[in-house]
VEXFI-151956 format. One record per residue (C-alpha): x, y, z; residue in one letter. Coordinates in nm, 2 decimals, decimal comma, padded with zeros to 4 digits. Layout:
<nodes>
<east = X	north = Y	up = Z	resn = a>
...
</nodes>
This chain:
<nodes>
<east = 08,23	north = 09,48	up = 24,77	resn = x>
<east = 08,10	north = 09,70	up = 24,49	resn = x>
<east = 08,32	north = 09,71	up = 24,18	resn = x>
<east = 08,12	north = 09,92	up = 23,93	resn = x>
<east = 08,05	north = 09,62	up = 23,71	resn = x>
<east = 07,77	north = 09,37	up = 23,63	resn = x>
<east = 07,77	north = 08,99	up = 23,64	resn = x>
<east = 07,58	north = 08,69	up = 23,53	resn = x>
<east = 07,61	north = 08,38	up = 23,75	resn = x>
<east = 07,50	north = 08,02	up = 23,71	resn = x>
<east = 07,55	north = 07,80	up = 24,02	resn = x>
<east = 07,47	north = 07,45	up = 24,11	resn = x>
<east = 07,52	north = 07,22	up = 24,41	resn = x>
<east = 07,61	north = 06,85	up = 24,44	resn = x>
<east = 07,24	north = 06,76	up = 24,43	resn = x>
<east = 07,21	north = 06,93	up = 24,09	resn = x>
<east = 07,00	north = 07,22	up = 24,20	resn = x>
<east = 07,06	north = 07,51	up = 23,97	resn = x>
<east = 07,01	north = 07,88	up = 24,00	resn = x>
<east = 07,10	north = 08,16	up = 23,77	resn = x>
<east = 07,09	north = 08,54	up = 23,81	resn = x>
<east = 07,21	north = 08,87	up = 23,68	resn = x>
<east = 07,36	north = 09,13	up = 23,91	resn = x>
<east = 07,33	north = 09,50	up = 23,83	resn = x>
<east = 07,61	north = 09,74	up = 23,93	resn = x>
<east = 07,63	north = 09,74	up = 24,31	resn = x>
<east = 07,70	north = 10,05	up = 24,51	resn = x>
<east = 07,68	north = 09,86	up = 24,84	resn = x>
<east = 07,82	north = 09,54	up = 24,97	resn = x>
<east = 07,64	north = 09,21	up = 24,92	resn = x>
<east = 07,61	north = 08,91	up = 25,16	resn = x>
<east = 07,71	north = 08,58	up = 25,00	resn = x>
<east = 07,62	north = 08,25	up = 25,16	resn = x>
<east = 07,92	north = 08,02	up = 25,14	resn = x>
<east = 07,81	north = 07,78	up = 25,41	resn = x>
<east = 07,74	north = 07,50	up = 25,16	resn = x>
<east = 07,97	north = 07,39	up = 24,87	resn = x>
<east = 07,86	north = 07,48	up = 24,52	resn = x>
<east = 08,00	north = 07,52	up = 24,17	resn = x>
<east = 07,97	north = 07,84	up = 23,97	resn = x>
<east = 08,00	north = 07,97	up = 23,62	resn = x>
<east = 08,03	north = 08,35	up = 23,62	resn = x>
<east = 08,05	north = 08,62	up = 23,36	resn = x>
<east = 08,21	north = 08,95	up = 23,48	resn = x>
<east = 08,16	north = 09,23	up = 23,24	resn = x>
<east = 08,40	north = 09,53	up = 23,20	resn = x>
<east = 08,26	north = 09,86	up = 23,30	resn = x>
<east = 08,01	north = 09,96	up = 23,03	resn = x>
<east = 08,05	north = 09,63	up = 22,85	resn = x>
<east = 07,73	north = 09,46	up = 22,97	resn = x>
<east = 07,46	north = 09,66	up = 22,80	resn = x>
<east = 07,45	north = 09,46	up = 22,47	resn = x>
<east = 07,35	north = 09,15	up = 22,66	resn = x>
<east = 07,05	north = 09,29	up = 22,84	resn = x>
<east = 06,72	north = 09,39	up = 22,68	resn = x>
<east = 06,66	north = 09,68	up = 22,92	resn = x>
<east = 06,88	north = 09,98	up = 23,01	resn = x>
<east = 07,12	north = 09,83	up = 23,25	resn = x>
<east = 07,06	north = 10,11	up = 23,50	resn = x>
<east = 06,73	north = 09,95	up = 23,58	resn = x>
<east = 06,93	north = 09,67	up = 23,75	resn = x>
<east = 07,13	north = 09,90	up = 23,98	resn = x>
<east = 07,18	north = 09,73	up = 24,32	resn = x>
<east = 06,96	north = 09,44	up = 24,22	resn = x>
<east = 07,03	north = 09,07	up = 24,18	resn = x>
<east = 06,75	north = 08,92	up = 23,97	resn = x>
<east = 06,67	north = 08,57	up = 23,83	resn = x>
<east = 06,83	north = 08,53	up = 23,48	resn = x>
<east = 06,48	north = 08,44	up = 23,34	resn = x>
<east = 06,37	north = 08,79	up = 23,43	resn = x>
<east = 06,63	north = 08,92	up = 23,18	resn = x>
<east = 06,64	north = 08,65	up = 22,92	resn = x>
<east = 06,30	north = 08,49	up = 22,96	resn = x>
<east = 06,26	north = 08,12	up = 22,89	resn = x>
<east = 06,60	north = 08,11	up = 22,71	resn = x>
<east = 06,76	north = 08,14	up = 23,05	resn = x>
<east = 06,64	north = 07,79	up = 23,14	resn = x>
<east = 06,77	north = 07,65	up = 22,81	resn = x>
<east = 07,11	north = 07,80	up = 22,87	resn = x>
<east = 07,13	north = 07,66	up = 23,22	resn = x>
<east = 07,03	north = 07,32	up = 23,09	resn = x>
<east = 07,30	north = 07,33	up = 22,83	resn = x>
<east = 07,56	north = 07,44	up = 23,08	resn = x>
<east = 07,47	north = 07,15	up = 23,31	resn = x>
<east = 07,49	north = 06,90	up = 23,03	resn = x>
<east = 07,83	north = 07,02	up = 22,91	resn = x>
<east = 08,09	north = 06,78	up = 23,04	resn = x>
<east = 08,39	north = 07,00	up = 23,08	resn = x>
<east = 08,45	north = 07,35	up = 23,22	resn = x>
<east = 08,56	north = 07,48	up = 22,87	resn = x>
<east = 08,24	north = 07,34	up = 22,72	resn = x>
<east = 08,03	north = 07,51	up = 22,98	resn = x>
<east = 08,21	north = 07,84	up = 22,90	resn = x>
<east = 08,15	north = 07,79	up = 22,53	resn = x>
<east = 07,78	north = 07,75	up = 22,60	resn = x>
<east = 07,77	north = 08,08	up = 22,78	resn = x>
<east = 07,97	north = 08,25	up = 22,51	resn = x>
<east = 07,72	north = 08,14	up = 22,25	resn = x>
<east = 07,43	north = 08,26	up = 22,46	resn = x>
<east = 07,59	north = 08,60	up = 22,51	resn = x>
<east = 07,66	north = 08,64	up = 22,14	resn = x>
<east = 07,30	north = 08,55	up = 22,06	resn = x>
<east = 07,17	north = 08,80	up = 22,32	resn = x>
<east = 07,39	north = 09,08	up = 22,18	resn = x>
<east = 07,27	north = 09,03	up = 21,82	resn = x>
<east = 07,57	north = 09,23	up = 21,70	resn = x>
<east = 07,49	north = 09,53	up = 21,92	resn = x>
<east = 07,83	north = 09,57	up = 22,09	resn = x>
<east = 07,95	north = 09,92	up = 22,02	resn = x>
<east = 07,96	north = 10,16	up = 22,32	resn = x>
<east = 07,85	north = 10,52	up = 22,28	resn = x>
<east = 08,16	north = 10,72	up = 22,22	resn = x>
<east = 08,08	north = 10,95	up = 22,52	resn = x>
<east = 08,05	north = 10,64	up = 22,75	resn = x>
<east = 08,38	north = 10,50	up = 22,63	resn = x>
<east = 08,56	north = 10,83	up = 22,69	resn = x>
<east = 08,38	north = 10,89	up = 23,02	resn = x>
<east = 08,47	north = 10,55	up = 23,17	resn = x>
<east = 08,84	north = 10,60	up = 23,08	resn = x>
<east = 08,85	north = 10,95	up = 23,21	resn = x>
<east = 08,66	north = 10,88	up = 23,54	resn = x>
<east = 08,90	north = 10,59	up = 23,61	resn = x>
<east = 09,18	north = 10,85	up = 23,61	resn = x>
<east = 08,98	north = 11,04	up = 23,88	resn = x>
<east = 08,89	north = 11,32	up = 23,65	resn = x>
<east = 08,60	north = 11,55	up = 23,78	resn = x>
<east = 08,27	north = 11,46	up = 23,63	resn = x>
<east = 08,20	north = 11,82	up = 23,53	resn = x>
<east = 08,53	north = 11,85	up = 23,33	resn = x>
<east = 08,45	north = 11,52	up = 23,15	resn = x>
<east = 08,11	north = 11,65	up = 23,05	resn = x>
<east = 08,26	north = 11,97	up = 22,92	resn = x>
<east = 08,50	north = 11,78	up = 22,70	resn = x>
<east = 08,23	north = 11,55	up = 22,56	resn = x>
<east = 08,01	north = 11,83	up = 22,46	resn = x>
<east = 07,68	north = 11,68	up = 22,57	resn = x>
<east = 07,44	north = 11,83	up = 22,83	resn = x>
<east = 07,50	north = 11,69	up = 23,18	resn = x>
<east = 07,15	north = 11,54	up = 23,17	resn = x>
<east = 07,20	north = 11,37	up = 22,84	resn = x>
<east = 07,54	north = 11,23	up = 22,94	resn = x>
<east = 07,41	north = 11,10	up = 23,27	resn = x>
<east = 07,12	north = 10,93	up = 23,08	resn = x>
<east = 07,35	north = 10,76	up = 22,82	resn = x>
<east = 07,61	north = 10,66	up = 23,08	resn = x>
<east = 07,35	north = 10,51	up = 23,32	resn = x>
<east = 07,19	north = 10,32	up = 23,04	resn = x>
<east = 07,51	north = 10,16	up = 22,93	resn = x>
<east = 07,72	north = 10,14	up = 23,25	resn = x>
<east = 07,45	north = 10,08	up = 23,51	resn = x>
<east = 07,50	north = 10,38	up = 23,74	resn = x>
<east = 07,55	north = 10,76	up = 23,70	resn = x>
<east = 07,90	north = 10,90	up = 23,63	resn = x>
<east = 07,92	north = 11,03	up = 23,98	resn = x>
<east = 07,84	north = 10,69	up = 24,14	resn = x>
<east = 08,08	north = 10,52	up = 23,90	resn = x>
<east = 08,36	north = 10,76	up = 24,00	resn = x>
<east = 08,30	north = 10,71	up = 24,37	resn = x>
<east = 08,30	north = 10,33	up = 24,34	resn = x>
<east = 08,62	north = 10,34	up = 24,13	resn = x>
<east = 08,79	north = 10,56	up = 24,39	resn = x>
<east = 08,68	north = 10,31	up = 24,66	resn = x>
<east = 08,83	north = 10,02	up = 24,45	resn = x>
<east = 09,15	north = 10,23	up = 24,41	resn = x>
<east = 09,17	north = 10,23	up = 24,79	resn = x>
<east = 09,13	north = 09,85	up = 24,82	resn = x>
<east = 09,40	north = 09,81	up = 24,56	resn = x>
<east = 09,64	north = 10,03	up = 24,76	resn = x>
<east = 09,60	north = 09,83	up = 25,08	resn = x>
<east = 09,56	north = 09,48	up = 24,92	resn = x>
<east = 09,90	north = 09,35	up = 25,03	resn = x>
<east = 09,93	north = 09,55	up = 25,35	resn = x>
<east = 09,87	north = 09,44	up = 25,71	resn = x>
<east = 09,93	north = 09,79	up = 25,86	resn = x>
<east = 09,78	north = 10,09	up = 25,69	resn = x>
<east = 09,81	north = 10,47	up = 25,72	resn = x>
<east = 09,45	north = 10,54	up = 25,62	resn = x>
<east = 09,51	north = 10,92	up = 25,62	resn = x>
<east = 09,78	north = 10,88	up = 25,35	resn = x>
<east = 09,56	north = 10,63	up = 25,15	resn = x>
<east = 09,27	north = 10,87	up = 25,16	resn = x>
<east = 09,48	north = 11,16	up = 25,04	resn = x>
<east = 09,63	north = 10,95	up = 24,76	resn = x>
<east = 09,28	north = 10,85	up = 24,65	resn = x>
<east = 09,17	north = 11,21	up = 24,63	resn = x>
<east = 08,93	north = 11,23	up = 24,93	resn = x>
<east = 08,88	north = 11,58	up = 25,07	resn = x>
<east = 08,93	north = 11,47	up = 25,43	resn = x>
<east = 08,93	north = 11,17	up = 25,66	resn = x>
<east = 08,56	north = 11,20	up = 25,75	resn = x>
<east = 08,46	north = 11,20	up = 25,39	resn = x>
<east = 08,68	north = 10,89	up = 25,33	resn = x>
<east = 08,54	north = 10,69	up = 25,62	resn = x>
<east = 08,18	north = 10,78	up = 25,52	resn = x>
<east = 08,24	north = 10,65	up = 25,17	resn = x>
<east = 08,42	north = 10,34	up = 25,29	resn = x>
<east = 08,14	north = 10,25	up = 25,53	resn = x>
<east = 07,88	north = 10,31	up = 25,27	resn = x>
<east = 08,04	north = 10,08	up = 25,02	resn = x>
<east = 08,20	north = 09,82	up = 25,24	resn = x>
<east = 07,95	north = 09,80	up = 25,52	resn = x>
<east = 08,23	north = 09,81	up = 25,77	resn = x>
<east = 08,50	north = 10,05	up = 25,89	resn = x>
<east = 08,84	north = 10,05	up = 25,73	resn = x>
<east = 09,00	north = 09,89	up = 26,03	resn = x>
<east = 08,73	north = 09,61	up = 26,04	resn = x>
<east = 08,78	north = 09,55	up = 25,67	resn = x>
<east = 09,16	north = 09,51	up = 25,73	resn = x>
<east = 09,09	north = 09,27	up = 26,02	resn = x>
<east = 08,84	north = 09,04	up = 25,85	resn = x>
<east = 08,95	north = 09,07	up = 25,48	resn = x>
<east = 08,99	north = 08,73	up = 25,31	resn = x>
<east = 09,05	north = 08,88	up = 24,96	resn = x>
<east = 09,04	north = 09,23	up = 24,81	resn = x>
<east = 08,67	north = 09,23	up = 24,76	resn = x>
<east = 08,57	north = 08,99	up = 25,04	resn = x>
<east = 08,55	north = 08,99	up = 25,42	resn = x>
<east = 08,45	north = 08,70	up = 25,64	resn = x>
<east = 08,13	north = 08,76	up = 25,84	resn = x>
<east = 08,09	north = 08,57	up = 26,16	resn = x>
<east = 07,77	north = 08,50	up = 26,35	resn = x>
</nodes>
């Protein structure tokens, strides 16, 4: 399920085949093949926290999953090799931490408008009111926000509201979806169902039936 964040993933199977990729912010569900066992080292960035580690504006990776070498070049292969040769999980994490610090090159400070915007939009504040308080033009704020967060403020707010819904029903087996939609700030049931289908790829009832975790459902042939 889309979560409004970016990820870097290195995975390997029992044969030693390694793959590494970077995921931009997703605004649609993704299909994951879990038919074969594999091991994985993943980095999940906080919203707006990924931009120092990528050489391009992270908005260019929206809804994409690209090979890590497309982002880090030949250094991606070196990092994968070091991860594979590290003997313990903590050593593998240390390899990735050093790689991230090297990629950031000290560039870790969010633009103040992005930091404020992310916090405000998480509270379900209207985008227009956030822009008014920041004092930037809407066009400039959208540009900066997308470059550092990976999506526009409006898209981020929609995904966060969707995640709020998933959090509300996480431990429930029976759900009053109308009440959940109202609590999340949707205008009406139709708007809620449209957004849910767009982000989850299934209806709310299908999600509840096949959910295996908050952000995962089992897909059967």
